[in-house]
C-alpha positions in Angstrom: 0.0 0.0 0.0 1.5 3.4 -0.9 2.4 5.7 1.9 0.2 8.8 2.6 2.0 12.0 1.9 1.6 13.0 5.5 2.9 9.7 6.8 6.0 9.3 4.6 8.9 9.4 7.1 11.6 10.0 4.4 9.6 12.9 2.9 8.9 14.5 6.3 12.6 14.2 7.3 13.7 15.9 4.1 11.2 18.7 4.5 12.3 19.2 8.2 16.0 19.2 7.1 15.4 21.8 4.5 13.3 23.9 6.9 16.1 23.8 9.5 18.7 24.8 6.9 16.5 27.7 5.8 15.9 28.8 9.4 19.6 28.7 10.1 20.3 30.8 7.0 17.7 33.3 8.0 19.2 33.8 11.4 22.8 34.2 10.1 24.5 37.4 11.3 24.2 39.0 7.8 20.6 38.1 7.1 17.8 40.6 7.1 15.9 38.5 9.7 18.9 38.8 12.1 19.0 42.6 11.7 15.2 42.8 12.4 15.5 40.6 15.5 18.4 42.7 16.7 16.3 45.8 16.4 13.5 44.1 18.4 16.0 43.1 21.1 17.1 46.7 21.5 13.5 47.9 21.8 12.7 45.2 24.3 15.6 46.1 26.5 14.6 49.8 26.4 11.1 48.8 27.4 12.3 46.6 30.3 14.4 49.5 31.5 11.5 51.9 31.3 9.0 49.7 33.2 11.6 48.8 35.8 12.3 52.5 36.4 8.6 53.0 37.5 7.8 49.8 39.5 4.6 51.3 41.0 3.1 51.8 37.6 3.8 48.2 36.7 2.5 46.9 40.1 -0.7 48.9 39.6 -1.1 47.4 36.1 -0.4 43.9 37.4 -2.9 44.3 40.3 -5.6 45.5 38.0 -4.9 42.6 35.6 -5.0 40.0 38.3 -8.3 41.3 39.6 -9.9 41.2 36.2 -8.5 37.7 35.6 -10.1 36.6 38.8 -13.4 38.1 37.7 -13.2 36.4 34.4 -12.6 33.0 36.0 -15.4 33.4 38.4 -17.8 34.4 35.6 -16.6 31.9 33.1 -18.9 29.0 34.2 -22.0 31.1 35.0 -24.9 29.9 32.8 -25.8 33.5 31.8 -22.2 34.3 30.7 -22.7 32.5 27.4 -25.3 35.0 26.4 -22.8 37.9 26.3 -21.9 39.3 22.9 -18.7 38.2 21.1 -15.9 40.7 20.8 -16.9 43.3 18.3 -15.0 43.2 15.0 -12.6 40.3 15.9 -13.1 37.7 13.2 -10.9 35.2 15.1 -13.6 34.6 17.6 -16.7 35.0 15.5 -17.8 31.3 15.7 -20.6 30.6 18.3 -18.4 28.0 20.0 -16.2 30.7 21.5 -19.2 32.1 23.3 -21.2 28.9 24.1 -18.5 26.7 25.7 -17.3 28.1 29.0 -13.7 26.9 28.8 -13.1 28.4 25.4 -14.9 31.6 26.4 -12.4 31.9 29.2 -9.5 31.3 26.8 -10.8 34.0 24.6 -11.5 36.6 27.2 -8.3 35.9 29.1 -6.3 36.3 25.9 -8.0 39.6 25.1 -7.5 40.9 28.6 -3.8 39.9 28.5 -3.3 41.5 25.1 -4.9 44.7 26.4 -2.7 44.8 29.4 0.5 44.1 27.5 -0.2 46.8 24.9 -1.0 49.2 27.8 2.3 48.4 29.4 4.1 49.4 26.2 2.0 52.5 25.7 2.8 53.8 29.2 6.5 53.2 29.0 8.7 56.2 28.5 10.7 55.6 25.2 11.4 57.6 22.2 8.8 57.5 19.4 10.8 55.2 17.1 11.5 52.7 19.9 8.0 52.7 21.1 6.7 52.2 17.6 8.9 49.2 17.1 8.1 47.7 20.5 4.3 48.1 19.8 4.7 46.3 16.5 6.7 43.4 17.9 4.4 43.1 21.0 1.4 42.9 18.6 3.2 40.3 16.5 3.8 38.2 19.7 0.2 38.6 20.9 -1.2 37.8 17.5 0.8 34.6 17.4 -0.2 33.6 20.9 -4.0 33.8 20.2 -5.8 30.6 21.3 -7.4 30.5 17.9 -4.0 29.5 16.4 -3.7 26.2 18.3 -5.6 23.0 18.0 -6.1 22.4 21.7 -7.5 25.8 22.3 -9.6 26.3 19.2 -13.1 24.9 19.6 -13.9 25.2 15.8 -10.9 23.1 14.9 -11.6 20.5 17.6 -15.3 20.2 16.5 -14.2 19.8 12.9 -11.7 17.1 13.9 -14.3 15.2 15.9 -17.0 15.4 13.2 -14.6 14.2 10.5 -13.1 11.4 12.5 -9.7 13.1 12.5 -9.7 13.7 8.7 -9.2 17.4 9.1 -6.1 16.9 11.2 -4.6 14.6 8.5 -5.5 17.1 5.7 -4.0 19.9 7.8 -0.7 18.0 8.1 -0.7 17.5 4.3 -1.2 21.2 3.8 1.5 22.0 6.3 4.1 19.7 4.7 3.2 21.1 1.2 3.6 24.7 2.4 6.9 23.9 4.1 8.2 22.5 0.8 7.0 25.6 -1.0 8.5 27.9 1.6 5.3 30.0 2.1 1.8 29.7 3.4 -0.8 28.9 0.6 -3.4 31.7 0.5 -5.2 30.4 -2.6 -5.6 27.4 -4.8 -2.6 28.0 -7.0 -3.7 25.3 -9.5 -6.8 27.3 -10.4 -4.8 30.0 -12.2 -2.3 30.3 -15.0 -0.8 33.5 -16.2 -2.0 34.0 -19.8 -4.8 31.4 -19.5 -7.3 32.8 -17.1 -5.4 35.9 -15.7 -3.5 38.5 -17.6 -5.6 37.6 -20.7 -6.1 40.9 -22.3 -5.1 40.4 -26.0 -1.8 42.0 -27.1 1.8 41.3 -27.9 5.3 41.9 -26.7 6.6 44.5 -29.1 10.0 45.3 -27.6 12.3 43.9 -25.0 15.7 44.2 -23.4 17.3 42.3 -20.5 15.3 44.1 -17.9 11.8 44.7 -19.3 9.4 43.6 -22.0 7.0 46.2 -23.4 3.5 44.8 -24.0 1.1 46.6 -26.4 -2.6 45.7 -26.1 -5.0 45.3 -29.0 -7.7 48.0 -29.4 -11.3 47.3 -28.4 -12.8 50.4 -30.0 -13.0 51.6 -33.6 -11.2 54.8 -32.8 -8.4 55.4 -30.3 -6.7 58.5 -28.8 -3.5 59.3 -30.7 -1.3 59.5 -27.6 -0.8 56.1 -25.9 -0.9 55.3 -22.2 2.3 53.6 -20.7 1.8 51.8 -17.5 4.7 51.2 -15.1 3.8 48.6 -12.4 5.8 48.0 -9.2 9.0 46.0 -9.9 8.5 44.1 -6.6 5.4 42.4 -8.0 4.1 41.2 -11.3 2.3 43.6 -13.6 -0.9 41.5 -13.9 -2.4 43.0 -10.8 -3.6 45.6 -13.3 -4.9 42.8 -15.6 -6.2 40.0 -13.4 -9.5 39.1 -15.2 -11.7 41.1 -17.7 -14.1 42.3 -15.0 -11.4 43.8 -12.8 -8.7 44.7 -15.3 -7.5 48.3 -15.2 -5.8 47.6 -18.6 -9.0 46.5 -20.2 -10.9 49.4 -18.7 -8.4 51.9 -20.2 -8.6 50.2 -23.6 -12.4 50.3 -23.6 -12.1 54.1 -23.1 -10.1 54.3 -26.4 -6.6 54.3 -24.9 -3.7 52.5 -26.6 -2.1 50.8 -23.6 1.5 49.7 -23.2 2.6 47.8 -20.1 6.1 47.5 -18.7 6.8 43.9 -17.6 9.8 43.7 -15.2 12.2 40.8 -15.3 12.4 38.5 -12.4 16.1 39.0 -12.0 18.8 36.5 -11.4 22.6 36.5 -12.0 24.2 38.3 -13.8 21.3 40.9 -13.5 21.9 40.9 -9.8 24.3 43.9 -10.2 21.7 46.2 -11.8 21.3 49.6 -10.1 18.5 52.1 -9.5 19.7 54.1 -12.5 19.4 51.0 -14.7 15.8 50.6 -13.7 15.1 54.3 -14.4 17.0 54.4 -17.8 16.8 51.0 -19.3 13.4 50.2 -17.7 11.2 53.3 -17.6 12.8 55.8 -20.0 13.4 53.2 -22.6 9.8 52.0 -22.4 8.5 55.6 -22.8 10.7 56.1 -25.9 9.7 52.9 -27.5 6.0 53.5 -27.0 6.4 56.9 -28.7 8.3 55.4 -31.6 5.8 52.6 -32.2 2.8 55.0 -32.2 4.4 58.0 -33.8 2.8 60.2 -31.1 4.4 63.5 -30.1 3.9 62.5 -26.4 2.6 59.7 -24.2 0.6 59.6 -21.0 2.2 57.6 -18.2 0.9 55.8 -15.1 3.0 54.5 -12.2 1.8 52.2 -9.5 3.5 52.0 -6.1 7.3 51.8 -6.5 6.6 52.0 -10.3 5.3 55.5 -9.6 8.5 56.4 -7.7 10.6 55.1 -10.6 8.4 56.9 -13.2 8.6 60.2 -11.3 12.4 59.9 -11.2 12.6 59.1 -14.9 10.5 62.2 -15.7 12.7 64.3 -13.6 15.8 62.9 -15.3 14.3 63.6 -18.7 13.3 67.2 -17.7 16.8 67.9 -16.5 17.9 66.8 -20.0 15.4 69.2 -21.6 13.1 66.4 -22.7 9.4 66.3 -21.9 7.9 63.3 -23.8 5.0 62.8 -21.3 1.7 64.8 -21.5 0.3 63.7 -18.1 1.3 61.7 -15.1 -0.9 59.3 -13.0 0.4 58.0 -9.7 -1.4 55.2 -7.9 -0.5 54.7 -4.2 3.0 55.9 -4.7 5.5 57.6 -2.4 8.0 60.3 -3.3 8.3 61.9 0.2 9.1 59.2 2.7 8.7 60.7 6.2 5.4 58.8 6.6 5.7 55.3 5.4 3.6 53.5 8.0 4.4 50.5 10.0 7.0 49.2 7.5 9.3 51.7 9.3 9.8 49.1 12.1 11.9 47.1 9.8 14.0 49.9 8.5 16.6 51.9 10.5 20.1 53.2 10.0 21.7 50.0 11.2 19.6 47.8 8.9 20.2 50.0 5.9 24.0 50.1 6.5 24.2 46.3 6.8 22.1 45.7 3.7 24.2 48.2 1.7 27.4 46.5 2.8 26.1 43.1 1.8 24.5 44.1 -1.5 26.9 46.8 -2.8 28.5 44.6 -5.4 25.5 42.5 -6.3 23.2 39.8 -5.0 19.5 38.9 -5.2 16.9 40.2 -2.8 14.2 37.4 -2.8 10.7 38.6 -3.5 9.6 36.3 -0.7 11.5 38.5 1.8 9.6 41.6 0.8 6.3 39.7 0.6 6.7 38.3 4.1 7.5 41.8 5.5 4.4 43.3 4.0 2.2 40.3 5.2 3.5 40.8 8.7 1.9 44.2 8.8 -1.5 42.5 8.7 -0.5 39.2 10.4 -4.0 38.2 11.5 -5.4 38.6 8.0 -2.5 37.5 5.9 -0.8 34.9 8.1 -2.7 33.4 11.0 -6.1 33.2 9.3 -4.5 30.8 6.8 -2.6 28.8 9.6 -6.0 28.2 11.2 -7.9 27.3 8.0 -5.2 25.4 6.2 -3.5 23.5 9.1 -6.0 23.3 12.0 -9.1 22.8 10.0 -7.5 21.0 7.0 -9.3 23.2 4.5 -8.1 23.9 1.0 -7.7 27.7 0.3 -10.3 28.9 -2.2 -9.4 30.2 -5.7 -8.8 33.9 -5.5 -6.9 35.7 -8.3 -5.6 38.6 -6.2 -4.1 36.2 -3.6 -2.5 34.2 -6.4 -0.9 37.4 -7.6 0.2 38.2 -4.1 2.1 34.9 -3.9 3.8 35.4 -7.2 6.7 37.6 -6.0 9.6 39.2 -7.9 13.3 39.2 -7.1 15.3 42.5 -7.1 19.0 43.2 -7.7 20.9 44.1 -4.5 22.4 47.4 -5.6 19.1 48.7 -6.8 17.3 47.7 -3.6 20.1 49.1 -1.3 20.0 52.4 -3.2 16.2 52.6 -2.8 16.3 51.9 1.0 19.1 54.4 1.6 17.8 57.4 -0.5 14.1 57.0 0.2 13.1 55.3 3.4 16.3 56.3 5.3 17.5 59.6 4.0 14.3 60.8 2.2 16.4 62.6 -0.5 14.1 62.3 -3.5 12.3 65.5 -2.5 15.4 67.5 -1.8 16.2 69.5 -5.0 19.5 68.3 -6.6 20.5 66.2 -3.6 20.7 63.1 -5.9 22.2 62.5 -9.3 20.5 60.0 -11.5 21.6 58.9 -14.9 24.2 61.7 -14.9 21.9 64.6 -14.0 20.7 66.2 -10.8 17.2 65.3 -9.7 14.5 67.8 -8.9 10.9 66.6 -8.8 9.7 70.2 -9.3 10.8 69.7 -12.9 8.0 67.1 -13.2 5.6 69.8 -14.2 3.0 68.1 -16.4 -0.6 67.7 -15.0 -0.8 64.9 -12.5 -3.6 62.7 -11.2 -2.5 61.2 -7.8 -4.6 58.4 -6.2 -4.2 57.2 -2.7 -6.2 54.6 -0.6 -7.5 55.6 2.8 -6.7 52.3 4.5 -3.4 51.6 2.7 -0.8 50.0 5.1 2.0 50.1 2.6 1.7 53.6 1.2 -0.2 55.7 3.9 -2.5 58.1 2.2 -1.1 61.1 4.0 2.3 60.2 2.7 1.0 60.0 -0.8 -0.7 63.3 -0.3 2.5 65.0 0.9 4.3 63.4 -2.1 1.9 65.0 -4.5 2.8 68.4 -3.2 6.4 68.0 -4.4 5.4 67.7 -8.1 5.9 70.8 -10.2 2.6 70.9 -12.1 -1.1 71.0 -11.4 -2.2 68.1 -9.3 -5.6 66.4 -8.9 -5.6 64.3 -5.7 -8.2 61.6 -5.2 -8.6 59.5 -2.1 -10.2 56.1 -2.5 -11.7 53.7 0.1 -10.1 50.4 1.2 -6.4 49.4 1.0 -3.3 49.3 -1.2 -4.7 46.7 -3.7 -8.5 46.6 -3.1 -8.6 50.4 -3.2 -6.6 50.6 -6.4 -8.1 47.7 -8.3 -11.7 48.9 -7.8 -13.5 48.0 -11.0 -15.6 50.6 -12.7 -17.9 47.7 -13.9 -18.8 46.9 -10.3 -18.5 50.6 -9.3 -18.4 49.8 -5.6 -17.0 51.7 -2.7 -16.4 55.5 -2.8 -13.8 58.2 -3.1 -13.1 61.7 -2.0 -12.2 64.7 -4.1 -11.1 68.3 -3.2 -9.4 70.5 -5.7 -7.5 72.5 -3.1 -4.2 70.7 -2.3 -3.1 72.6 0.8 -0.4 71.8 3.3 -2.7 69.9 5.7 -3.9 66.5 4.7 -6.5 66.3 7.5 -8.0 69.6 6.5 -8.1 68.5 2.8 -10.1 65.4 3.9 -12.5 67.4 6.1 -13.3 69.7 3.2 -13.4 66.9 0.6 -16.5 65.8 -1.2 -17.4 62.1 -1.0 -18.5 60.4 -4.2 -19.9 56.9 -4.7 -18.3 54.4 -7.0 -14.9 53.6 -8.5 -12.2 56.2 -8.8 -11.5 54.8 -12.3 -14.4 56.8 -13.6 -13.1 60.3 -12.7 -9.6 59.2 -13.7 -10.5 58.3 -17.3 -12.5 61.6 -17.6 -9.4 63.5 -16.4 -7.1 61.6 -18.7 -9.0 62.0 -22.0 -8.1 65.7 -22.7 -4.4 64.8 -22.5 -4.7 61.8 -24.8 -5.1 63.7 -28.1 -7.7 63.5 -30.8 -9.4 60.3 -31.8 -7.9 58.4 -34.8 -8.8 55.1 -36.4 -7.6 52.1 -34.3 -4.3 50.7 -35.3 -4.8 47.5 -37.3 -1.5 45.9 -36.3 0.5 45.9 -33.1 4.1 47.1 -33.1 5.5 48.6 -36.3 8.1 48.2 -39.0 11.0 48.3 -36.5 9.0 46.7 -33.7 7.7 43.3 -34.9 5.7 41.4 -32.3 8.0 39.1 -30.4 5.4 36.9 -28.7 1.7 37.1 -27.5 0.8 39.0 -24.3 1.5 38.7 -21.4 5.0 37.6 -22.5 7.5 35.2 -20.9 9.1 37.6 -18.4 5.9 37.8 -16.3 5.7 34.0 -16.2 9.1 33.5 -14.6 8.6 32.5 -11.0 10.9 33.7 -8.2 13.0 30.9 -6.7 12.5 30.7 -3.0 15.6 31.7 -1.1 17.5 32.6 -4.2 
């Protein structure tokens, strides 16, 4: 009889050995994980010193905590206690079993009380703002991990499922765990349900130009007439471009084409040696600037319109500043989606980045090396650990469920590697030193950089609940551009707020034509509108796109023969875990 995948000793031993090797590597003195943990250790010591300096405050907090714990225990087995409402807004404890069974109700309430007390102990400690921010983050990480919902013995939903299935859910959970250990990441979706070019990234087009770093995809028209100026989209280089072309009903690419735009997409290479020595200037010049030039050459247009998403927007803005310094202005309008130029407010990702971390990464990556996409993806997931980590631990491993098919989460798991010198430059000059907004402080592609030279009309979109690009940071960034700016704030987060299909026309957005120095004042005075921000964006874009002309019958041109069908081979290259 063949061995079950979850009972094969040789397979399990091999997986554990590889996991041990990966863990040892991640804790090496030069690894990013080691630098992050060192930063936490410093914050933890500072916290201990602070609470020790005021023992009475700690004693008062402990006394209150013990009294409330005693009350919880005494009330836990009261018959009427089960009628109490579950904690508002906490999805971890939404199942009725958490309220109906006294023991698990106590586990839940005791955990929530302990979490409240521990976070209060951090808040009341006297530490500098940066240290307190880091300590709060890591304390929350610890408390999120310690939740009783994350463990089989203290999760009544998982125990009930195991009993009802005769242990089948535990066996399936073990299979899922072993499979994820082999992959090196937690499965968030059914990855067998999707294939790039088959049922996602399916908008018709062709790769019409390429170099070692990027492919340029041109999409087929869907209207009889198109605007004479094309739209060039620059996606983030830390993710695949098809977030903007998932499926027809939520594709920003298709939406723009339906409005008569000729759309070109930059597809970044998933780098590996010898491309591991590429620099930030390489990404600006041979990535963005080259793509803009090729799109102009293919269409014969006097100018193009350009859109940059996340770090793609940062790169695009740098490219336009470089071109302006060289007295070249080939772009009629600029659209930025959830992008930062001014980096004083970067949100919770700041806990991972400090002077010591940046210096160590610079030293390690100065002459080359690959920054695995999985490293960046894990850091961003940790900012929303309950939603992006622990919820899948519970469903996949404790309940033995298979994750559902979800295109956005498939994309989220399809990360992209970066070259070390480019990444180190980005960390140093944006997150650490915030030099992009200092006129002529940086030299790129041989010229001084000044974002005020980026003086074409700009549409800047931010998302109100964005944990990667805080909306106030995007707002402040918009104020450093040199031309007229229309700022629009959408609902939801970094991805769900950006990819808000006009077909579904859900959610809402805020507009206010006055871009003053105070983001909060802008919001108070803003007008709320229902629906997708894509609608006002396409109306804003149309006047800069030129007159309508007959749609181009063929993609590419005499000097730009189609190389292969969209989405191209670059986007299909998967990042190698740990490489």
